C-alpha positions in Angstrom: -85.9 48.8 -38.6 -83.5 47.0 -41.0 -82.7 50.4 -42.7 -82.2 52.1 -39.3 -78.5 52.6 -39.7 -78.8 53.8 -43.3 -80.7 56.8 -41.9 -77.8 58.0 -39.7 -75.3 58.4 -42.5 -74.5 61.9 -43.5 -71.7 64.5 -43.4 -71.5 64.5 -39.6 -69.8 61.7 -37.7 -71.8 59.6 -35.2 -70.2 61.2 -32.2 -71.1 64.8 -33.3 -74.7 63.7 -34.0 -74.8 62.0 -30.5 -73.5 65.2 -28.9 -76.3 67.2 -30.6 -79.0 64.8 -29.3 -78.1 65.0 -25.6 -77.2 68.4 -24.0 -74.3 68.0 -21.6 -73.1 64.7 -23.1 -69.3 64.6 -23.1 -68.9 61.2 -24.7 -66.6 58.4 -23.7 -63.4 60.1 -24.7 -61.9 60.7 -21.2 -61.7 57.5 -19.2 -63.1 59.2 -16.1 -66.1 60.5 -18.0 -67.2 57.2 -19.5 -69.3 56.2 -16.6 -70.9 59.7 -16.3 -71.5 59.9 -20.0 -73.0 56.5 -20.2 -75.3 57.2 -17.2 -76.4 60.5 -18.9 -77.0 58.7 -22.2 -79.0 55.9 -20.5 -81.1 58.3 -18.5 -81.9 60.4 -21.6 -82.8 57.3 -23.7 -84.9 55.8 -20.9 -86.8 59.0 -20.3 -87.7 59.5 -24.0 -88.9 55.9 -24.3 -90.7 56.1 -21.0 -92.8 58.8 -22.6 -93.5 56.6 -25.6 -94.6 53.8 -23.3 -96.9 56.1 -21.4 -98.5 57.2 -24.7 -98.9 53.6 -25.8 -100.6 52.9 -22.5 -102.9 55.8 -23.1 -103.8 54.3 -26.5 -104.8 51.1 -24.7 -107.0 53.0 -22.3 -108.6 54.8 -25.2 -109.3 51.5 -26.9 -111.0 50.1 -23.7 -113.1 53.2 -23.4 -114.2 52.8 -27.0 -115.0 49.1 -26.4 -112.3 47.8 -28.7 -111.0 45.1 -26.5 -110.5 42.6 -29.3 -107.2 44.4 -30.3 -105.8 45.0 -26.9 -103.6 41.9 -26.9 -101.6 43.2 -29.9 -101.2 46.7 -28.4 -100.1 45.1 -25.1 -97.5 43.1 -27.0 -96.0 46.3 -28.3 -96.2 48.0 -24.8 -94.5 45.0 -23.2 -91.6 45.3 -25.7 -91.2 49.0 -25.0 -91.3 48.4 -21.3 -88.7 45.6 -21.7 -86.5 48.0 -23.6 -86.8 50.8 -21.0 -86.1 48.4 -18.2 -83.0 47.1 -19.9 -81.7 50.6 -20.4 -82.4 51.5 -16.8 -80.9 48.3 -15.2 -77.8 47.7 -17.3 -74.6 48.6 -15.5 -73.4 52.1 -16.2 -70.1 52.6 -17.9 -69.3 49.1 -18.8 -66.3 49.4 -16.6 -65.3 45.8 -16.9 -65.1 46.1 -20.7 -63.2 49.4 -20.7 -60.9 48.4 -17.9 -60.1 44.9 -19.1 -59.8 45.6 -22.8 -58.7 48.7 -24.6 -61.5 49.6 -26.9 -60.4 50.3 -30.4 -61.6 53.2 -32.5 -63.7 51.0 -34.8 -65.6 49.4 -31.9 -66.1 52.8 -30.2 -67.5 54.1 -33.5 -69.9 51.2 -33.6 -71.0 51.9 -30.0 -71.6 55.5 -31.0 -73.7 54.3 -34.0 -75.9 52.2 -31.7 -76.2 55.1 -29.2 -77.3 57.4 -31.9 -79.6 54.8 -33.3 -81.3 54.3 -30.0 -82.1 58.0 -29.8 -83.2 58.3 -33.4 -85.3 55.2 -33.2 -87.3 57.0 -30.6 -88.6 59.3 -33.4 -89.7 56.1 -35.3 -91.5 54.8 -32.2 -93.3 58.2 -31.8 -94.4 58.0 -35.5 -95.6 54.4 -35.0 -97.7 55.5 -32.0 -99.1 58.4 -34.0 -100.1 56.1 -36.7 -101.7 53.6 -34.3 -103.7 56.4 -32.6 -104.9 57.6 -36.0 -105.9 54.1 -37.1 -108.1 53.3 -34.2 -111.5 52.4 -35.6 -110.3 52.1 -39.1 -109.3 49.2 -41.4 -105.6 50.2 -41.0 -105.6 49.3 -37.3 -104.2 45.8 -37.8 -101.3 47.1 -39.9 -100.6 49.9 -37.5 -100.5 47.4 -34.6 -98.2 45.1 -36.5 -95.8 48.0 -37.2 -95.9 49.1 -33.6 -94.9 45.6 -32.5 -92.1 45.4 -35.0 -90.7 48.9 -34.1 -90.9 48.0 -30.4 -89.0 44.7 -30.9 -86.4 46.6 -33.0 -85.6 48.7 -29.9 -84.9 45.7 -27.8 -82.8 44.2 -30.6 -80.8 47.3 -31.1 -79.9 47.5 -27.4 -78.9 43.9 -27.4 -76.6 44.4 -30.4 -75.0 47.4 -28.7 -74.3 45.2 -25.7 -72.7 42.6 -27.9 -70.4 45.3 -29.3 -69.5 46.5 -25.8 -68.8 43.0 -24.6 -66.8 42.1 -27.8 -69.2 39.4 -28.9 -70.9 41.1 -31.9 -71.1 38.7 -34.9 -72.1 41.0 -37.6 -71.8 44.7 -38.6 -74.4 47.3 -37.9 
């Protein structure tokens, strides 16, 4: 997850990439659209990660059916992190109106917010690959490493969302 933001650098800017990830997303450009755009973004991110959480829950059920209960605690740790992330996305206030109303956001901070928004969407692909690897590793010697990776990736989702919130509230201590 430490190289997460290296992946998103290319010829397109972050806003353009973000627009491509969510149909109908207008962004935060117009003051009146900020709340609507943020709500659409959150709903899209939450729905995608909800699907990942459901897949991970299915992996747990498969492990139980196969009698592999000794590894359930590690898979549960990853599932809890994903659930925590989805819940934070769903319950955070839409639009950050106090931030946008009280402080004029500068272009640099807005660009950082777009980076985090794009990273949250692109990290979903990484989560999906981690679940694929976990499923493929059940019953093999690679299961421990796959579980460790799943936990790390899941925690990275929570961390990325917290860093985005820090930027939105003006408390970020370090760059993306």
